[in-house]
PDB file with SEQRES, HELIX, SHEET and CRYST1 records, atoms N, CA, C and O in Angstrom:
SEQRES   1 A   63  MET ASP SER PRO LEU MET ILE PRO ILE LEU VAL PHE ALA          
SEQRES   2 A   63  VAL VAL VAL LEU VAL LEU ALA ILE VAL HIS VAL ALA LYS          
SEQRES   3 A   63  ILE HIS ASP LYS GLU ARG GLU VAL TYR TRP LYS LEU HIS          
SEQRES   4 A   63  SER GLU GLU LEU GLU HIS GLN ARG LYS MET GLN GLU LEU          
SEQRES   5 A   63  GLU GLU GLN LEU GLU ARG VAL LYS GLN GLY GLY                  
HELIX    1 AA1 MET A    6  GLY A   62  1                                  57    
CRYST1    1.000    1.000    1.000  90.00  90.00  90.00 P 1           1          
ATOM      1  N   MET A   1      -3.234  20.170  37.704  1.00  0.00           N  
ATOM      2  CA  MET A   1      -2.921  20.986  36.534  1.00  0.00           C  
ATOM      3  C   MET A   1      -2.243  22.300  36.940  1.00  0.00           C  
ATOM      4  O   MET A   1      -2.189  23.248  36.157  1.00  0.00           O  
ATOM      5  N   ASP A   2      -1.738  22.341  38.149  1.00  0.00           N  
ATOM      6  CA  ASP A   2      -1.062  23.551  38.602  1.00  0.00           C  
ATOM      7  C   ASP A   2       0.397  23.582  38.168  1.00  0.00           C  
ATOM      8  O   ASP A   2       1.052  24.619  38.265  1.00  0.00           O  
ATOM      9  N   SER A   3       0.905  22.462  37.693  1.00  0.00           N  
ATOM     10  CA  SER A   3       2.311  22.383  37.318  1.00  0.00           C  
ATOM     11  C   SER A   3       2.575  23.187  36.045  1.00  0.00           C  
ATOM     12  O   SER A   3       1.824  23.067  35.077  1.00  0.00           O  
ATOM     13  N   PRO A   4       3.624  24.001  36.031  1.00  0.00           N  
ATOM     14  CA  PRO A   4       3.943  24.784  34.829  1.00  0.00           C  
ATOM     15  C   PRO A   4       4.453  23.911  33.682  1.00  0.00           C  
ATOM     16  O   PRO A   4       4.491  24.362  32.537  1.00  0.00           O  
ATOM     17  N   LEU A   5       4.838  22.691  33.969  1.00  0.00           N  
ATOM     18  CA  LEU A   5       5.312  21.792  32.919  1.00  0.00           C  
ATOM     19  C   LEU A   5       4.175  21.069  32.207  1.00  0.00           C  
ATOM     20  O   LEU A   5       4.391  20.435  31.174  1.00  0.00           O  
ATOM     21  N   MET A   6       2.979  21.160  32.749  1.00  0.00           N  
ATOM     22  CA  MET A   6       1.869  20.385  32.206  1.00  0.00           C  
ATOM     23  C   MET A   6       1.533  20.792  30.769  1.00  0.00           C  
ATOM     24  O   MET A   6       1.316  19.919  29.929  1.00  0.00           O  
ATOM     25  N   ILE A   7       1.486  22.069  30.470  1.00  0.00           N  
ATOM     26  CA  ILE A   7       1.120  22.527  29.122  1.00  0.00           C  
ATOM     27  C   ILE A   7       2.175  22.108  28.091  1.00  0.00           C  
ATOM     28  O   ILE A   7       1.803  21.576  27.045  1.00  0.00           O  
ATOM     29  N   PRO A   8       3.467  22.320  28.337  1.00  0.00           N  
ATOM     30  CA  PRO A   8       4.449  21.847  27.346  1.00  0.00           C  
ATOM     31  C   PRO A   8       4.402  20.331  27.144  1.00  0.00           C  
ATOM     32  O   PRO A   8       4.567  19.850  26.023  1.00  0.00           O  
ATOM     33  N   ILE A   9       4.177  19.586  28.215  1.00  0.00           N  
ATOM     34  CA  ILE A   9       4.084  18.132  28.084  1.00  0.00           C  
ATOM     35  C   ILE A   9       2.871  17.756  27.248  1.00  0.00           C  
ATOM     36  O   ILE A   9       2.960  16.870  26.398  1.00  0.00           O  
ATOM     37  N   LEU A  10       1.745  18.411  27.475  1.00  0.00           N  
ATOM     38  CA  LEU A  10       0.537  18.125  26.695  1.00  0.00           C  
ATOM     39  C   LEU A  10       0.722  18.512  25.231  1.00  0.00           C  
ATOM     40  O   LEU A  10       0.282  17.784  24.341  1.00  0.00           O  
ATOM     41  N   VAL A  11       1.364  19.644  24.972  1.00  0.00           N  
ATOM     42  CA  VAL A  11       1.625  20.064  23.593  1.00  0.00           C  
ATOM     43  C   VAL A  11       2.529  19.039  22.907  1.00  0.00           C  
ATOM     44  O   VAL A  11       2.287  18.667  21.759  1.00  0.00           O  
ATOM     45  N   PHE A  12       3.557  18.588  23.602  1.00  0.00           N  
ATOM     46  CA  PHE A  12       4.452  17.572  23.052  1.00  0.00           C  
ATOM     47  C   PHE A  12       3.681  16.288  22.752  1.00  0.00           C  
ATOM     48  O   PHE A  12       3.878  15.673  21.704  1.00  0.00           O  
ATOM     49  N   ALA A  13       2.808  15.887  23.669  1.00  0.00           N  
ATOM     50  CA  ALA A  13       2.020  14.667  23.468  1.00  0.00           C  
ATOM     51  C   ALA A  13       1.108  14.796  22.254  1.00  0.00           C  
ATOM     52  O   ALA A  13       0.957  13.841  21.492  1.00  0.00           O  
ATOM     53  N   VAL A  14       0.504  15.954  22.066  1.00  0.00           N  
ATOM     54  CA  VAL A  14      -0.374  16.173  20.917  1.00  0.00           C  
ATOM     55  C   VAL A  14       0.436  16.118  19.621  1.00  0.00           C  
ATOM     56  O   VAL A  14      -0.014  15.524  18.641  1.00  0.00           O  
ATOM     57  N   VAL A  15       1.608  16.720  19.603  1.00  0.00           N  
ATOM     58  CA  VAL A  15       2.461  16.694  18.412  1.00  0.00           C  
ATOM     59  C   VAL A  15       2.853  15.257  18.080  1.00  0.00           C  
ATOM     60  O   VAL A  15       2.798  14.850  16.920  1.00  0.00           O  
ATOM     61  N   VAL A  16       3.247  14.492  19.091  1.00  0.00           N  
ATOM     62  CA  VAL A  16       3.612  13.094  18.870  1.00  0.00           C  
ATOM     63  C   VAL A  16       2.419  12.320  18.335  1.00  0.00           C  
ATOM     64  O   VAL A  16       2.571  11.507  17.423  1.00  0.00           O  
ATOM     65  N   LEU A  17       1.242  12.557  18.884  1.00  0.00           N  
ATOM     66  CA  LEU A  17       0.031  11.873  18.430  1.00  0.00           C  
ATOM     67  C   LEU A  17      -0.282  12.212  16.974  1.00  0.00           C  
ATOM     68  O   LEU A  17      -0.611  11.322  16.189  1.00  0.00           O  
ATOM     69  N   VAL A  18      -0.183  13.477  16.610  1.00  0.00           N  
ATOM     70  CA  VAL A  18      -0.454  13.887  15.229  1.00  0.00           C  
ATOM     71  C   VAL A  18       0.554  13.244  14.279  1.00  0.00           C  
ATOM     72  O   VAL A  18       0.177  12.742  13.220  1.00  0.00           O  
ATOM     73  N   LEU A  19       1.822  13.258  14.650  1.00  0.00           N  
ATOM     74  CA  LEU A  19       2.841  12.638  13.800  1.00  0.00           C  
ATOM     75  C   LEU A  19       2.600  11.139  13.652  1.00  0.00           C  
ATOM     76  O   LEU A  19       2.790  10.584  12.570  1.00  0.00           O  
ATOM     77  N   ALA A  20       2.187  10.488  14.723  1.00  0.00           N  
ATOM     78  CA  ALA A  20       1.898   9.055  14.655  1.00  0.00           C  
ATOM     79  C   ALA A  20       0.724   8.782  13.723  1.00  0.00           C  
ATOM     80  O   ALA A  20       0.761   7.831  12.942  1.00  0.00           O  
ATOM     81  N   ILE A  21      -0.307   9.599  13.797  1.00  0.00           N  
ATOM     82  CA  ILE A  21      -1.478   9.419  12.930  1.00  0.00           C  
ATOM     83  C   ILE A  21      -1.084   9.611  11.471  1.00  0.00           C  
ATOM     84  O   ILE A  21      -1.503   8.835  10.612  1.00  0.00           O  
ATOM     85  N   VAL A  22      -0.286  10.631  11.179  1.00  0.00           N  
ATOM     86  CA  VAL A  22       0.163  10.881   9.807  1.00  0.00           C  
ATOM     87  C   VAL A  22       1.001   9.707   9.308  1.00  0.00           C  
ATOM     88  O   VAL A  22       0.848   9.274   8.166  1.00  0.00           O  
ATOM     89  N   HIS A  23       1.877   9.197  10.154  1.00  0.00           N  
ATOM     90  CA  HIS A  23       2.730   8.067   9.768  1.00  0.00           C  
ATOM     91  C   HIS A  23       1.888   6.827   9.474  1.00  0.00           C  
ATOM     92  O   HIS A  23       2.133   6.132   8.488  1.00  0.00           O  
ATOM     93  N   VAL A  24       0.914   6.550  10.311  1.00  0.00           N  
ATOM     94  CA  VAL A  24       0.040   5.391  10.100  1.00  0.00           C  
ATOM     95  C   VAL A  24      -0.753   5.558   8.804  1.00  0.00           C  
ATOM     96  O   VAL A  24      -0.947   4.588   8.071  1.00  0.00           O  
ATOM     97  N   ALA A  25      -1.208   6.764   8.519  1.00  0.00           N  
ATOM     98  CA  ALA A  25      -1.951   7.007   7.278  1.00  0.00           C  
ATOM     99  C   ALA A  25      -1.062   6.761   6.059  1.00  0.00           C  
ATOM    100  O   ALA A  25      -1.514   6.182   5.071  1.00  0.00           O  
ATOM    101  N   LYS A  26       0.202   7.197   6.122  1.00  0.00           N  
ATOM    102  CA  LYS A  26       1.125   6.961   5.006  1.00  0.00           C  
ATOM    103  C   LYS A  26       1.383   5.472   4.820  1.00  0.00           C  
ATOM    104  O   LYS A  26       1.425   4.977   3.693  1.00  0.00           O  
ATOM    105  N   ILE A  27       1.555   4.764   5.926  1.00  0.00           N  
ATOM    106  CA  ILE A  27       1.772   3.314   5.847  1.00  0.00           C  
ATOM    107  C   ILE A  27       0.556   2.640   5.229  1.00  0.00           C  
ATOM    108  O   ILE A  27       0.696   1.735   4.407  1.00  0.00           O  
ATOM    109  N   HIS A  28      -0.627   3.073   5.619  1.00  0.00           N  
ATOM    110  CA  HIS A  28      -1.856   2.489   5.078  1.00  0.00           C  
ATOM    111  C   HIS A  28      -1.955   2.735   3.571  1.00  0.00           C  
ATOM    112  O   HIS A  28      -2.333   1.837   2.820  1.00  0.00           O  
ATOM    113  N   ASP A  29      -1.621   3.935   3.134  1.00  0.00           N  
ATOM    114  CA  ASP A  29      -1.651   4.238   1.699  1.00  0.00           C  
ATOM    115  C   ASP A  29      -0.666   3.358   0.931  1.00  0.00           C  
ATOM    116  O   ASP A  29      -0.992   2.838  -0.136  1.00  0.00           O  
ATOM    117  N   LYS A  30       0.533   3.197   1.474  1.00  0.00           N  
ATOM    118  CA  LYS A  30       1.535   2.357   0.812  1.00  0.00           C  
ATOM    119  C   LYS A  30       1.060   0.905   0.775  1.00  0.00           C  
ATOM    120  O   LYS A  30       1.273   0.205  -0.216  1.00  0.00           O  
ATOM    121  N   GLU A  31       0.422   0.456   1.845  1.00  0.00           N  
ATOM    122  CA  GLU A  31      -0.105  -0.907   1.892  1.00  0.00           C  
ATOM    123  C   GLU A  31      -1.168  -1.109   0.806  1.00  0.00           C  
ATOM    124  O   GLU A  31      -1.196  -2.150   0.150  1.00  0.00           O  
ATOM    125  N   ARG A  32      -2.031  -0.123   0.621  1.00  0.00           N  
ATOM    126  CA  ARG A  32      -3.047  -0.221  -0.435  1.00  0.00           C  
ATOM    127  C   ARG A  32      -2.404  -0.251  -1.814  1.00  0.00           C  
ATOM    128  O   ARG A  32      -2.847  -0.998  -2.686  1.00  0.00           O  
ATOM    129  N   GLU A  33      -1.361   0.556  -2.021  1.00  0.00           N  
ATOM    130  CA  GLU A  33      -0.664   0.548  -3.309  1.00  0.00           C  
ATOM    131  C   GLU A  33      -0.050  -0.818  -3.593  1.00  0.00           C  
ATOM    132  O   GLU A  33      -0.159  -1.330  -4.708  1.00  0.00           O  
ATOM    133  N   VAL A  34       0.590  -1.405  -2.596  1.00  0.00           N  
ATOM    134  CA  VAL A  34       1.214  -2.721  -2.767  1.00  0.00           C  
ATOM    135  C   VAL A  34       0.147  -3.770  -3.039  1.00  0.00           C  
ATOM    136  O   VAL A  34       0.322  -4.629  -3.902  1.00  0.00           O  
ATOM    137  N   TYR A  35      -0.959  -3.703  -2.304  1.00  0.00           N  
ATOM    138  CA  TYR A  35      -2.045  -4.662  -2.514  1.00  0.00           C  
ATOM    139  C   TYR A  35      -2.582  -4.545  -3.939  1.00  0.00           C  
ATOM    140  O   TYR A  35      -2.814  -5.556  -4.602  1.00  0.00           O  
ATOM    141  N   TRP A  36      -2.780  -3.310  -4.411  1.00  0.00           N  
ATOM    142  CA  TRP A  36      -3.307  -3.102  -5.758  1.00  0.00           C  
ATOM    143  C   TRP A  36      -2.334  -3.639  -6.798  1.00  0.00           C  
ATOM    144  O   TRP A  36      -2.742  -4.270  -7.773  1.00  0.00           O  
ATOM    145  N   LYS A  37      -1.033  -3.384  -6.585  1.00  0.00           N  
ATOM    146  CA  LYS A  37      -0.026  -3.868  -7.528  1.00  0.00           C  
ATOM    147  C   LYS A  37      -0.012  -5.394  -7.566  1.00  0.00           C  
ATOM    148  O   LYS A  37       0.021  -5.987  -8.644  1.00  0.00           O  
ATOM    149  N   LEU A  38      -0.036  -6.028  -6.402  1.00  0.00           N  
ATOM    150  CA  LEU A  38      -0.048  -7.489  -6.360  1.00  0.00           C  
ATOM    151  C   LEU A  38      -1.303  -8.055  -7.010  1.00  0.00           C  
ATOM    152  O   LEU A  38      -1.251  -9.067  -7.708  1.00  0.00           O  
ATOM    153  N   HIS A  39      -2.417  -7.398  -6.776  1.00  0.00           N  
ATOM    154  CA  HIS A  39      -3.674  -7.850  -7.379  1.00  0.00           C  
ATOM    155  C   HIS A  39      -3.597  -7.740  -8.903  1.00  0.00           C  
ATOM    156  O   HIS A  39      -4.020  -8.649  -9.618  1.00  0.00           O  
ATOM    157  N   SER A  40      -3.059  -6.629  -9.395  1.00  0.00           N  
ATOM    158  CA  SER A  40      -2.912  -6.445 -10.839  1.00  0.00           C  
ATOM    159  C   SER A  40      -1.985  -7.500 -11.436  1.00  0.00           C  
ATOM    160  O   SER A  40      -2.263  -8.048 -12.502  1.00  0.00           O  
ATOM    161  N   GLU A  41      -0.887  -7.779 -10.745  1.00  0.00           N  
ATOM    162  CA  GLU A  41       0.045  -8.797 -11.231  1.00  0.00           C  
ATOM    163  C   GLU A  41      -0.603 -10.179 -11.230  1.00  0.00           C  
ATOM    164  O   GLU A  41      -0.366 -10.975 -12.139  1.00  0.00           O  
ATOM    165  N   GLU A  42      -1.409 -10.466 -10.229  1.00  0.00           N  
ATOM    166  CA  GLU A  42      -2.103 -11.753 -10.176  1.00  0.00           C  
ATOM    167  C   GLU A  42      -3.089 -11.882 -11.340  1.00  0.00           C  
ATOM    168  O   GLU A  42      -3.179 -12.942 -11.960  1.00  0.00           O  
ATOM    169  N   LEU A  43      -3.823 -10.818 -11.636  1.00  0.00           N  
ATOM    170  CA  LEU A  43      -4.754 -10.858 -12.763  1.00  0.00           C  
ATOM    171  C   LEU A  43      -4.005 -11.060 -14.078  1.00  0.00           C  
ATOM    172  O   LEU A  43      -4.453 -11.815 -14.941  1.00  0.00           O  
ATOM    173  N   GLU A  44      -2.868 -10.388 -14.230  1.00  0.00           N  
ATOM    174  CA  GLU A  44      -2.054 -10.548 -15.436  1.00  0.00           C  
ATOM    175  C   GLU A  44      -1.544 -11.987 -15.540  1.00  0.00           C  
ATOM    176  O   GLU A  44      -1.544 -12.570 -16.624  1.00  0.00           O  
ATOM    177  N   HIS A  45      -1.119 -12.548 -14.432  1.00  0.00           N  
ATOM    178  CA  HIS A  45      -0.644 -13.932 -14.417  1.00  0.00           C  
ATOM    179  C   HIS A  45      -1.767 -14.888 -14.823  1.00  0.00           C  
ATOM    180  O   HIS A  45      -1.548 -15.807 -15.612  1.00  0.00           O  
ATOM    181  N   GLN A  46      -2.954 -14.674 -14.290  1.00  0.00           N  
ATOM    182  CA  GLN A  46      -4.091 -15.528 -14.639  1.00  0.00           C  
ATOM    183  C   GLN A  46      -4.407 -15.432 -16.130  1.00  0.00           C  
ATOM    184  O   GLN A  46      -4.720 -16.433 -16.774  1.00  0.00           O  
ATOM    185  N   ARG A  47      -4.322 -14.210 -16.672  1.00  0.00           N  
ATOM    186  CA  ARG A  47      -4.590 -14.021 -18.095  1.00  0.00           C  
ATOM    187  C   ARG A  47      -3.557 -14.778 -18.936  1.00  0.00           C  
ATOM    188  O   ARG A  47      -3.913 -15.443 -19.909  1.00  0.00           O  
ATOM    189  N   LYS A  48      -2.296 -14.677 -18.563  1.00  0.00           N  
ATOM    190  CA  LYS A  48      -1.240 -15.376 -19.305  1.00  0.00           C  
ATOM    191  C   LYS A  48      -1.405 -16.890 -19.203  1.00  0.00           C  
ATOM    192  O   LYS A  48      -1.203 -17.607 -20.183  1.00  0.00           O  
ATOM    193  N   MET A  49      -1.766 -17.370 -18.028  1.00  0.00           N  
ATOM    194  CA  MET A  49      -1.976 -18.811 -17.858  1.00  0.00           C  
ATOM    195  C   MET A  49      -3.136 -19.291 -18.731  1.00  0.00           C  
ATOM    196  O   MET A  49      -3.069 -20.372 -19.314  1.00  0.00           O  
ATOM    197  N   GLN A  50      -4.184 -18.499 -18.819  1.00  0.00           N  
ATOM    198  CA  GLN A  50      -5.325 -18.854 -19.660  1.00  0.00           C  
ATOM    199  C   GLN A  50      -4.898 -18.922 -21.126  1.00  0.00           C  
ATOM    200  O   GLN A  50      -5.289 -19.837 -21.850  1.00  0.00           O  
ATOM    201  N   GLU A  51      -4.093 -17.947 -21.560  1.00  0.00           N  
ATOM    202  CA  GLU A  51      -3.597 -17.964 -22.935  1.00  0.00           C  
ATOM    203  C   GLU A  51      -2.752 -19.209 -23.198  1.00  0.00           C  
ATOM    204  O   GLU A  51      -2.883 -19.839 -24.248  1.00  0.00           O  
ATOM    205  N   LEU A  52      -1.884 -19.566 -22.248  1.00  0.00           N  
ATOM    206  CA  LEU A  52      -1.052 -20.758 -22.416  1.00  0.00           C  
ATOM    207  C   LEU A  52      -1.895 -22.031 -22.467  1.00  0.00           C  
ATOM    208  O   LEU A  52      -1.605 -22.938 -23.247  1.00  0.00           O  
ATOM    209  N   GLU A  53      -2.927 -22.097 -21.647  1.00  0.00           N  
ATOM    210  CA  GLU A  53      -3.815 -23.260 -21.672  1.00  0.00           C  
ATOM    211  C   GLU A  53      -4.530 -23.368 -23.017  1.00  0.00           C  
ATOM    212  O   GLU A  53      -4.693 -24.465 -23.553  1.00  0.00           O  
ATOM    213  N   GLU A  54      -4.957 -22.225 -23.559  1.00  0.00           N  
ATOM    214  CA  GLU A  54      -5.617 -22.230 -24.866  1.00  0.00           C  
ATOM    215  C   GLU A  54      -4.639 -22.676 -25.955  1.00  0.00           C  
ATOM    216  O   GLU A  54      -5.011 -23.448 -26.839  1.00  0.00           O  
ATOM    217  N   GLN A  55      -3.395 -22.199 -25.900  1.00  0.00           N  
ATOM    218  CA  GLN A  55      -2.389 -22.626 -26.876  1.00  0.00           C  
ATOM    219  C   GLN A  55      -2.119 -24.119 -26.756  1.00  0.00           C  
ATOM    220  O   GLN A  55      -1.980 -24.805 -27.769  1.00  0.00           O  
ATOM    221  N   LEU A  56      -2.043 -24.624 -25.549  1.00  0.00           N  
ATOM    222  CA  LEU A  56      -1.808 -26.049 -25.327  1.00  0.00           C  
ATOM    223  C   LEU A  56      -2.946 -26.881 -25.905  1.00  0.00           C  
ATOM    224  O   LEU A  56      -2.704 -27.927 -26.507  1.00  0.00           O  
ATOM    225  N   GLU A  57      -4.170 -26.432 -25.730  1.00  0.00           N  
ATOM    226  CA  GLU A  57      -5.322 -27.149 -26.286  1.00  0.00           C  
ATOM    227  C   GLU A  57      -5.268 -27.166 -27.813  1.00  0.00           C  
ATOM    228  O   GLU A  57      -5.562 -28.182 -28.443  1.00  0.00           O  
ATOM    229  N   ARG A  58      -4.885 -26.016 -28.407  1.00  0.00           N  
ATOM    230  CA  ARG A  58      -4.778 -25.965 -29.867  1.00  0.00           C  
ATOM    231  C   ARG A  58      -3.703 -26.928 -30.367  1.00  0.00           C  
ATOM    232  O   ARG A  58      -3.889 -27.605 -31.378  1.00  0.00           O  
ATOM    233  N   VAL A  59      -2.576 -26.984 -29.653  1.00  0.00           N  
ATOM    234  CA  VAL A  59      -1.496 -27.894 -30.048  1.00  0.00           C  
ATOM    235  C   VAL A  59      -1.950 -29.340 -29.910  1.00  0.00           C  
ATOM    236  O   VAL A  59      -1.663 -30.166 -30.777  1.00  0.00           O  
ATOM    237  N   LYS A  60      -2.651 -29.651 -28.835  1.00  0.00           N  
ATOM    238  CA  LYS A  60      -3.134 -31.022 -28.628  1.00  0.00           C  
ATOM    239  C   LYS A  60      -4.124 -31.423 -29.718  1.00  0.00           C  
ATOM    240  O   LYS A  60      -4.090 -32.553 -30.204  1.00  0.00           O  
ATOM    241  N   GLN A  61      -4.995 -30.512 -30.097  1.00  0.00           N  
ATOM    242  CA  GLN A  61      -5.997 -30.814 -31.121  1.00  0.00           C  
ATOM    243  C   GLN A  61      -5.356 -30.906 -32.503  1.00  0.00           C  
ATOM    244  O   GLN A  61      -5.793 -31.696 -33.339  1.00  0.00           O  
ATOM    245  N   GLY A  62      -4.339 -30.115 -32.740  1.00  0.00           N  
ATOM    246  CA  GLY A  62      -3.690 -30.114 -34.049  1.00  0.00           C  
ATOM    247  C   GLY A  62      -2.711 -31.266 -34.218  1.00  0.00           C  
ATOM    248  O   GLY A  62      -2.420 -31.660 -35.348  1.00  0.00           O  
ATOM    249  N   GLY A  63      -2.205 -31.808 -33.138  1.00  0.00           N  
ATOM    250  CA  GLY A  63      -1.160 -32.819 -33.234  1.00  0.00           C  
ATOM    251  C   GLY A  63      -1.627 -34.166 -33.010  1.00  0.00           C  
ATOM    252  O   GLY A  63      -0.838 -35.109 -33.064  1.00  0.00           O  
TER     253      GLY A  63                                                      
END                                                                             
């Protein structure tokens, strides 16, 4: 640790590490948003399919 370059190198490494952690956190947040959106769309699709099945049953019973 006698090298005068050691402190700037360590400071640079810490900055890179902090930036990497922030970037990973942002990616994780975006991943959760996409997952939530896909989950919501899947639930909406299931609801619509259920409605269509109910309409089909009514048509079958009426016809």
